[in-house]
C-alpha positions in Angstrom: 65.6 96.0 36.2 67.6 93.8 38.5 70.6 93.7 35.9 70.3 97.3 35.7 70.5 97.7 39.8 73.6 95.3 39.7 75.5 97.5 37.0 74.7 100.9 39.1 75.7 99.2 42.3 79.2 98.0 40.6 79.9 101.2 39.2 79.1 103.3 42.4 81.3 100.8 44.3 84.0 101.5 42.0 83.8 105.2 41.8 83.5 105.1 45.6 86.2 103.0 46.1 88.8 104.9 43.6 87.9 108.2 45.1 88.1 107.2 48.7 91.2 105.2 47.9 93.0 108.1 46.6 91.8 110.1 49.7 93.0 107.4 51.8 96.5 106.9 50.1 96.8 110.8 50.6 96.0 110.3 54.5 98.4 107.5 54.5 101.6 109.3 53.1 101.1 112.6 54.9 100.6 111.6 58.5 103.1 113.9 59.4 101.7 116.8 57.9 98.4 116.0 59.5 99.5 115.4 62.9 102.1 118.5 62.7 99.8 121.2 63.6 98.7 119.7 66.8 101.8 118.3 68.4 105.6 118.3 68.3 106.1 115.5 70.6 108.1 112.8 68.3 106.6 109.7 69.9 103.2 111.0 69.3 103.8 112.2 65.6 105.3 108.7 65.1 102.1 106.9 66.6 99.9 109.1 64.8 101.8 108.7 61.4 101.8 104.8 61.9 97.7 104.9 62.5 97.0 107.0 59.5 99.3 104.8 57.3 97.4 101.8 58.5 93.9 103.3 58.1 94.2 105.2 55.2 95.2 102.2 53.0 91.7 100.6 53.6 89.6 103.8 52.9 88.6 102.5 49.2 87.5 99.2 50.7 85.3 100.6 53.4 83.6 102.7 50.7 82.9 99.8 48.7 81.6 97.9 51.6 79.3 100.7 52.8 77.7 101.1 49.0 77.3 97.2 49.0 75.6 97.3 52.3 73.0 99.8 51.2 72.6 97.8 47.9 71.9 94.6 49.8 69.6 95.9 52.0 67.5 97.7 49.2 67.2 94.3 47.5 66.1 92.9 50.5 69.2 90.5 51.0 70.5 91.2 54.2 71.6 87.5 55.2 74.5 87.6 53.3 76.0 90.8 54.9 75.2 89.2 58.5 77.4 86.1 57.3 80.1 88.1 55.7 80.2 90.5 59.2 80.5 87.5 61.3 83.1 86.1 59.4 85.2 89.3 59.7 84.6 89.3 63.4 85.5 86.0 63.7 89.0 86.9 61.8 89.6 89.7 63.5 89.0 87.9 66.9 91.1 85.1 65.8 94.1 87.3 64.9 94.0 89.5 67.9 93.8 86.2 70.0 96.8 85.1 68.4 98.7 88.2 68.8 
């Protein structure tokens, strides 16, 4: 049964990552089209386009992460998730402090 659960998790992660990565690429490369109906101020359009370009590229990773979080909690193994999130927080803090 555990092998089946891992296979379902893997397929779900791959499917969600592919779907959300495709949507994220669409968002990343069409930032001007998304912002255009709301403002015509060039500085705002450039800033918002940059934001969408940066965040759109991680949609697939975030989708896979959410699926894995749910799977690990369902398996009763929340400790690895806590450790990974603490590592991610440490990296963000270190890079932010450096910048």
